[in-house]
Backbone bond lengths (Angstrom), bond angles and torsions (degrees), N, CA, C in turn:
res aa  C-N    CA-C-N  psi(-1)  N-CA   C-N-CA  omega(-1)  CA-C   N-CA-C  phi
1 M - - - 1.374 - - 1.532 109.90 -
2 S 1.337 116.74 -40.99 1.418 123.98 -176.93 1.542 109.16 -73.46
3 E 1.300 116.60 -40.22 1.478 122.01 -174.86 1.479 116.40 -81.25
4 Q 1.339 115.55 -33.24 1.437 121.82 -176.56 1.437 115.77 -108.69
5 G 1.364 118.23 -4.57 1.463 122.85 175.23 1.508 113.73 76.80
6 I 1.348 118.40 20.89 1.481 121.35 176.15 1.491 108.29 -76.06
7 E 1.324 116.31 125.56 1.482 119.62 179.92 1.569 112.19 -103.69
8 D 1.329 113.67 -18.67 1.504 120.04 -177.54 1.562 106.40 -80.06
9 Y 1.362 114.16 119.57 1.506 114.43 -175.76 1.557 112.40 -71.72
10 L 1.326 119.19 -37.29 1.452 118.57 173.21 1.464 116.33 -59.66
11 L 1.314 115.78 -45.20 1.509 121.04 174.30 1.483 111.70 -59.15
12 A 1.261 120.29 -41.97 1.456 122.14 179.20 1.539 110.83 -70.34
13 K 1.383 119.16 -34.20 1.411 116.79 171.89 1.400 115.32 -68.12
14 K 1.330 118.83 -42.36 1.488 120.02 174.18 1.517 113.99 -54.80
15 K 1.352 115.45 -45.75 1.483 120.30 -179.15 1.597 109.82 -64.84
16 A 1.251 118.06 -39.97 1.507 120.22 178.83 1.548 107.55 -71.71
17 A 1.224 123.31 -39.80 1.449 124.06 -178.78 1.568 106.29 -67.00
18 E 1.282 118.24 -40.39 1.476 118.83 179.22 1.550 109.58 -64.95
19 R 1.304 113.68 -41.07 1.547 117.04 -179.42 1.491 112.17 -64.81
20 W 1.370 116.28 -35.27 1.447 119.34 -175.36 1.557 112.56 -98.62
21 G 1.266 116.44 -1.16 1.487 120.37 179.06 1.565 113.60 74.62
22 A 1.230 115.65 24.34 1.482 119.01 -173.77 1.620 103.54 -87.56
23 T 1.351 118.72 125.92 1.425 122.41 176.74 1.427 115.73 -107.84
24 D 1.401 118.95 -12.43 1.507 120.38 179.95 1.560 107.67 -97.39
25 A 1.357 112.83 115.58 1.484 117.49 179.46 1.516 111.79 -63.04
26 A 1.368 121.25 -18.30 1.424 117.86 178.97 1.514 115.83 -67.71
27 V 1.321 116.94 -16.99 1.440 123.27 -177.54 1.485 111.61 -85.87
28 L 1.346 117.30 -9.64 1.478 119.03 -174.05 1.538 107.65 -81.18
29 P 1.319 116.78 149.51 1.443 120.52 -171.27 1.554 111.35 -78.92
30 K 1.296 114.59 154.40 1.447 118.63 176.52 1.596 109.24 -67.35
31 N 1.342 113.02 160.29 1.449 116.96 174.24 1.463 115.90 -57.45
32 S 1.368 116.49 -38.00 1.387 120.45 -179.52 1.612 110.41 -71.03
33 E 1.263 119.09 -27.90 1.457 120.03 172.34 1.540 117.15 -71.04
34 I 1.327 107.34 -34.72 1.507 116.34 173.40 1.584 111.92 -64.25
35 E 1.408 113.88 -45.20 1.482 120.52 179.84 1.458 105.67 -61.80
36 A 1.246 124.60 -43.24 1.464 128.54 -173.61 1.594 105.02 -66.15
37 A 1.333 118.05 -42.41 1.429 118.38 -178.35 1.534 112.99 -74.80
38 R 1.317 117.03 -25.53 1.536 122.33 169.70 1.482 108.92 -60.88
39 A 1.313 115.08 -51.34 1.485 121.65 -177.55 1.650 107.99 -59.24
40 E 1.315 114.12 -47.87 1.465 116.74 -177.73 1.562 109.69 -64.34
41 H 1.332 114.42 -40.72 1.542 118.62 177.89 1.610 107.09 -55.33
42 H 1.224 117.11 -47.93 1.499 121.02 -178.30 1.487 111.01 -62.22
43 R 1.344 115.66 -42.10 1.517 118.04 178.07 1.560 112.91 -65.82
44 L 1.317 112.54 -37.28 1.469 112.85 -178.16 1.496 115.71 -85.43
45 F 1.336 121.77 -32.39 1.475 122.19 -174.79 1.520 106.74 -118.72
46 G 1.231 114.29 110.77 1.522 123.75 171.56 1.551 111.06 69.10
47 A 1.340 115.65 48.88 1.445 117.57 179.77 1.503 114.61 -58.98
48 E 1.322 116.86 -39.44 1.509 121.78 179.39 1.535 109.06 -64.10
49 R 1.356 114.38 -50.25 1.364 119.01 -179.46 1.633 113.47 -59.49
50 H 1.250 109.01 -41.04 1.515 118.79 176.46 1.538 111.47 -60.71
51 A 1.370 113.04 -40.03 1.421 119.81 178.31 1.578 112.95 -63.26
52 V 1.247 113.22 -41.53 1.551 119.44 -179.74 1.599 103.90 -67.67
53 T 1.362 117.38 -47.71 1.459 117.14 -175.19 1.510 110.34 -60.18
54 L 1.389 117.01 -45.67 1.458 122.06 179.57 1.518 111.64 -60.57
55 R 1.305 118.09 -43.72 1.469 122.41 175.62 1.480 111.44 -54.89
56 K 1.401 115.93 -49.00 1.440 122.16 -178.49 1.559 108.51 -60.27
57 L 1.311 118.62 -50.40 1.449 122.07 -176.96 1.610 108.87 -61.86
58 R 1.326 117.74 -37.74 1.424 116.73 179.50 1.518 114.13 -74.32
59 T 1.386 114.57 -30.54 1.458 119.08 177.45 1.544 109.79 -66.63
60 T 1.359 113.85 -41.16 1.465 122.15 -179.93 1.579 106.83 -64.74
61 A 1.268 113.18 -47.43 1.569 118.23 178.00 1.542 109.18 -54.71
62 L 1.295 116.12 -45.25 1.501 118.57 178.38 1.487 112.63 -62.90
63 S 1.309 118.12 -37.62 1.592 121.66 173.49 1.506 108.58 -58.08
64 A 1.339 113.11 -49.78 1.519 111.29 -177.59 1.452 113.62 -68.39
65 M 1.329 117.63 -28.28 1.450 122.43 178.30 1.546 111.09 -66.90
66 R 1.319 113.43 -33.92 1.520 117.97 177.85 1.402 108.35 -66.69
67 V 1.360 121.22 -42.73 1.485 126.69 -179.81 1.499 109.92 -55.55
68 L 1.357 114.10 -39.80 1.457 121.52 -172.23 1.490 113.90 -105.70
69 S 1.354 111.80 23.25 1.533 116.75 -166.63 1.577 110.57 -58.80
70 E 1.298 116.37 -32.59 1.546 115.88 -174.37 1.553 110.02 -71.16
71 F 1.320 117.26 -5.06 1.512 121.35 177.97 1.469 112.77 -106.94
72 Q 1.360 119.13 21.80 1.447 126.34 178.16 1.556 116.31 44.51
73 P 1.441 115.15 49.49 1.421 116.62 -173.21 1.534 118.29 -57.88
74 R 1.246 119.32 144.43 1.442 122.21 177.91 1.572 106.15 -129.35
75 L 1.381 112.29 133.71 1.450 119.50 177.91 1.629 107.28 -82.27
76 V 1.365 116.99 141.87 1.489 121.67 -178.53 1.550 105.11 -140.05
77 G 1.234 109.72 167.30 1.521 116.44 170.60 1.502 117.84 85.87
78 P 1.307 119.34 -161.62 1.386 124.63 -176.19 1.566 115.11 -58.63
79 V 1.255 116.96 -31.39 1.495 118.67 178.62 1.502 110.62 -67.20
80 L 1.339 115.70 -35.85 1.419 119.32 176.46 1.543 111.20 -76.47
81 S 1.283 117.88 -43.27 1.454 121.12 -176.98 1.506 115.23 -72.62
82 G 1.342 116.95 -17.69 1.441 121.27 -178.86 1.501 116.41 93.06
83 T 1.265 118.98 6.42 1.459 122.22 -177.70 1.548 114.18 -100.97
84 A 1.376 113.84 5.27 1.466 118.81 -175.52 1.453 109.25 -71.58
85 S 1.392 117.13 151.62 1.440 122.52 173.04 1.494 108.98 -112.76
86 A 1.319 115.15 178.74 1.539 119.23 179.27 1.552 110.75 -57.64
87 H 1.334 116.03 -22.79 1.464 115.92 -176.98 1.521 112.21 -90.36
88 S 1.320 120.49 -4.08 1.378 124.12 -171.32 1.602 111.75 -74.39
89 D 1.333 114.52 141.43 1.443 119.94 170.88 1.578 110.76 -82.66
90 I 1.264 116.24 159.83 1.472 124.51 173.16 1.505 106.17 -95.75
91 T 1.357 112.85 130.86 1.474 121.85 176.78 1.509 109.28 -113.88
92 L 1.351 115.85 122.19 1.454 120.32 172.44 1.543 109.86 -119.32
93 H 1.307 109.53 146.81 1.456 116.25 170.31 1.494 109.73 -106.58
94 V 1.374 116.40 126.16 1.491 120.89 -178.15 1.537 107.08 -121.27
95 F 1.307 115.39 159.30 1.445 120.71 -170.41 1.510 108.35 -130.78
96 A 1.396 119.09 123.53 1.383 123.19 -170.47 1.478 109.19 -153.07
97 E 1.376 118.93 151.18 1.451 121.17 173.27 1.528 112.28 -60.78
98 T 1.383 114.79 -39.28 1.420 118.94 -179.92 1.508 108.20 -142.58
99 P 1.354 117.89 149.94 1.505 123.20 178.30 1.561 110.74 -62.27
100 E 1.312 115.74 -25.94 1.506 119.05 179.28 1.433 112.42 -64.47
101 A 1.398 120.76 -26.67 1.410 122.46 178.20 1.585 111.22 -68.06
102 I 1.266 117.05 -30.99 1.517 121.62 176.97 1.538 104.78 -73.92
103 S 1.361 119.09 -44.72 1.492 116.31 -175.32 1.503 111.31 -66.69
104 L 1.365 118.71 -32.90 1.484 119.84 175.42 1.475 108.86 -68.16
105 R 1.289 123.26 -39.99 1.489 122.59 -177.32 1.579 107.56 -67.03
106 L 1.336 118.91 -38.71 1.474 117.42 176.92 1.549 111.18 -67.53
107 L 1.303 116.66 -39.82 1.422 120.32 177.25 1.583 110.94 -64.00
108 E 1.279 116.33 -43.23 1.503 117.37 171.56 1.471 117.33 -54.97
109 A 1.355 112.70 -36.90 1.429 121.84 178.38 1.502 116.90 -79.20
110 G 1.348 113.49 -5.16 1.461 120.88 -176.98 1.520 114.76 70.10
111 I 1.318 117.34 27.60 1.459 120.81 -175.15 1.476 109.07 -101.56
112 P 1.337 121.70 115.81 1.436 124.59 173.78 1.485 113.14 -60.93
113 F 1.255 119.83 143.92 1.524 119.51 179.92 1.544 108.78 -152.80
114 N 1.299 110.20 166.63 1.525 122.97 174.21 1.445 105.55 -120.88
115 C 1.374 113.39 149.29 1.459 120.82 179.00 1.569 106.75 -104.26
116 G 1.340 115.02 145.41 1.387 122.47 176.42 1.554 112.00 -153.60
117 E 1.294 111.74 -164.05 1.466 117.39 179.48 1.575 104.65 -138.08
118 R 1.359 115.40 156.02 1.476 120.57 176.18 1.534 105.51 -136.79
119 R 1.265 116.48 132.26 1.461 123.78 177.47 1.507 106.02 -96.28
120 L 1.353 119.00 122.26 1.479 122.35 177.75 1.534 110.20 -122.77
121 R 1.316 111.04 145.50 1.553 117.54 179.47 1.504 109.72 -93.65
122 Y 1.319 113.52 141.12 1.508 120.58 177.45 1.537 105.50 -109.95
123 E 1.346 117.74 -53.87 1.433 120.06 178.68 1.586 103.56 -128.66
124 Q 1.307 112.58 177.25 1.503 118.74 -173.45 1.543 109.14 -52.62
125 D 1.333 120.72 -36.00 1.449 118.72 -173.49 1.587 110.94 -120.80
126 R 1.321 115.48 18.88 1.479 118.02 176.97 1.577 114.54 -121.45
127 M 1.366 114.70 108.08 1.409 119.94 173.85 1.517 113.16 -107.47
128 V 1.268 117.74 139.81 1.432 117.33 -178.00 1.541 106.94 -125.76
129 T 1.279 123.37 138.67 1.509 124.41 179.19 1.524 105.12 -106.10
130 Y 1.382 107.63 134.41 1.489 119.08 -178.53 1.565 109.37 -122.45
131 P 1.328 118.23 144.73 1.446 119.91 169.12 1.514 113.21 -62.21
132 S 1.323 119.88 148.45 1.463 121.10 175.80 1.564 110.00 -141.98
133 F 1.262 114.44 157.18 1.461 120.93 179.34 1.540 105.57 -122.80
134 Q 1.282 118.08 127.35 1.521 123.81 171.68 1.514 110.80 -102.49
135 F 1.266 115.95 134.52 1.429 119.36 172.55 1.521 108.97 -152.54
136 I 1.300 118.08 173.27 1.482 124.88 -176.04 1.495 108.31 -109.81
137 A 1.266 116.58 133.49 1.538 124.41 173.92 1.551 105.70 -140.98
138 G 1.351 111.55 132.11 1.411 118.24 -179.83 1.502 115.74 53.43
139 G 1.385 119.68 29.47 1.380 124.01 -178.95 1.506 114.81 82.11
140 T 1.335 117.02 1.21 1.515 122.82 -178.04 1.499 109.12 -115.92
141 S 1.340 111.54 141.40 1.495 121.88 176.34 1.524 110.52 -67.20
142 I 1.265 122.39 128.67 1.479 125.61 169.88 1.477 111.21 -109.93
143 D 1.292 118.19 136.89 1.440 122.11 176.48 1.559 107.16 -121.10
144 A 1.326 116.06 107.03 1.383 125.42 179.53 1.487 114.41 -94.55
145 I 1.260 123.41 100.65 1.490 126.54 -175.32 1.451 107.01 -91.60
146 V 1.341 114.08 126.31 1.521 121.02 -172.93 1.608 109.94 -95.81
147 F 1.335 111.53 121.49 1.477 118.26 177.70 1.508 106.08 -110.94
148 P 1.358 116.59 158.60 1.522 120.32 172.48 1.492 105.47 -62.25
149 I 1.277 115.60 163.79 1.557 120.93 -176.98 1.524 111.06 -55.24
150 D 1.439 112.23 -43.41 1.508 112.47 -174.37 1.553 109.79 -78.40
151 G 1.344 117.78 -3.08 1.508 119.17 177.95 1.528 111.98 -67.08
152 I 1.319 117.85 -6.28 1.486 117.73 178.24 1.605 109.71 -72.57
153 R 1.306 114.91 -18.75 1.472 116.86 -174.92 1.561 112.57 -80.84
154 Q 1.345 116.00 -24.80 1.503 117.70 178.82 1.479 109.18 -131.19
155 A 1.345 117.48 115.33 1.380 121.35 178.85 1.571 108.23 -86.56
156 P 1.377 113.45 149.06 1.448 115.26 178.31 1.547 111.13 -70.25
157 A 1.347 115.38 172.40 1.451 118.84 -174.07 1.549 108.08 -77.41
158 S 1.334 110.94 144.46 1.498 118.21 179.24 1.517 106.26 -75.66
159 P 1.383 113.20 137.67 1.501 114.78 172.99 1.544 115.69 -65.71
160 V 1.339 114.10 -14.02 1.431 118.19 -178.67 1.420 112.66 -78.72
161 D 1.435 121.40 -54.30 1.385 125.52 -174.89 1.432 116.19 -123.92
162 G 1.330 122.69 0.78 1.454 126.86 179.84 1.556 112.94 77.23
163 R 1.300 119.63 -6.26 1.427 123.20 176.98 1.537 108.42 -78.71
164 P 1.345 119.21 165.30 1.428 120.35 175.89 1.527 111.75 -56.98
165 M 1.401 116.33 137.37 1.467 120.04 -175.93 1.550 107.90 -64.20
166 Q 1.306 110.80 143.09 1.439 117.66 166.22 1.519 112.44 -66.87
167 R 1.282 115.70 137.62 1.555 121.36 177.62 1.503 109.71 -125.63
168 A 1.312 120.27 139.82 1.397 120.64 173.83 1.490 111.19 -127.77
169 D 1.308 116.05 130.17 1.495 121.97 176.72 1.530 109.61 -78.84
170 A 1.296 118.78 175.58 1.480 124.47 -175.55 1.525 113.41 -59.41
171 A 1.319 116.65 -36.35 1.456 117.25 177.63 1.531 111.67 -66.44
172 D 1.365 119.58 -38.63 1.385 123.36 175.63 1.500 113.41 -67.03
173 V 1.319 117.21 -38.00 1.455 119.09 176.29 1.506 112.46 -66.97
174 K 1.263 115.49 -43.61 1.469 122.14 176.52 1.592 109.19 -55.84
175 A 1.233 116.57 -44.15 1.437 122.81 -178.76 1.572 105.72 -63.11
176 L 1.325 118.14 -44.78 1.426 123.37 176.56 1.506 118.93 -57.53
177 T 1.368 114.67 -33.48 1.417 122.65 -179.10 1.611 111.58 -76.83
178 S 1.318 113.92 -12.03 1.467 115.90 179.79 1.563 109.92 -112.01
179 T 1.381 115.20 8.40 1.485 118.07 -175.21 1.516 105.49 -111.83
180 R 1.328 113.38 147.96 1.516 118.00 174.27 1.467 110.46 -61.05
181 V 1.353 120.43 144.76 1.486 124.15 -179.72 1.493 109.12 -62.32
182 A 1.341 126.13 -35.58 1.354 125.79 -179.57 1.530 108.42 -62.26
183 D 1.348 119.52 -42.58 1.411 123.42 -179.10 1.518 113.45 -63.90
184 V 1.429 113.06 -37.98 1.501 122.77 176.81 1.538 109.83 -63.11
185 N 1.274 115.98 -47.44 1.518 118.24 -178.78 1.537 108.76 -61.52
186 E 1.285 118.65 -41.93 1.444 122.16 -175.67 1.609 106.10 -65.07
187 N 1.357 113.88 -43.07 1.524 115.53 -177.06 1.447 113.96 -68.04
188 I 1.367 115.30 -35.42 1.457 118.52 179.45 1.515 113.31 -73.13
189 D 1.307 115.35 -34.23 1.522 119.70 177.78 1.499 112.68 -69.25
190 A 1.363 115.88 -21.13 1.481 119.21 -174.31 1.479 109.90 -74.33
């Protein structure tokens, strides 16, 4: 996942199982074990390079959050948790009455974008589909998922551990960009 930029845990597990000839799905690691291994990999191999990459991704996220500031953007995923690689996309949750408000803001800012959808899990048996906008900022792909305004109160489940996703507002992200990566990883693990 770190070296090839794969963000989908199931796909990464299938590729690893294929590579190692594992046929029993019961022996595959849990997503939380994979996330812990990714963090350890970054600490052991190229920690300084990873810190620079992470700072760049977070700074880019902060720039995109400023453009979308009226929609209360929140950073989520590997860029927030500190396990992102140079291949990682930045994922933002934004909150608006209509998706068109986001597209108008991007058009006003002169930012080309693509529209899509993202399916997110809340409980074991409840998936919800949300509109999303993909655009490039600082050479990095941004995926802005549009929630209704009251969606800020309940985050979808994390694909890592099933608990509500951690979300960081612009002030939190700004603080992360000025914090050492080791400190960030310790704070997020707490």
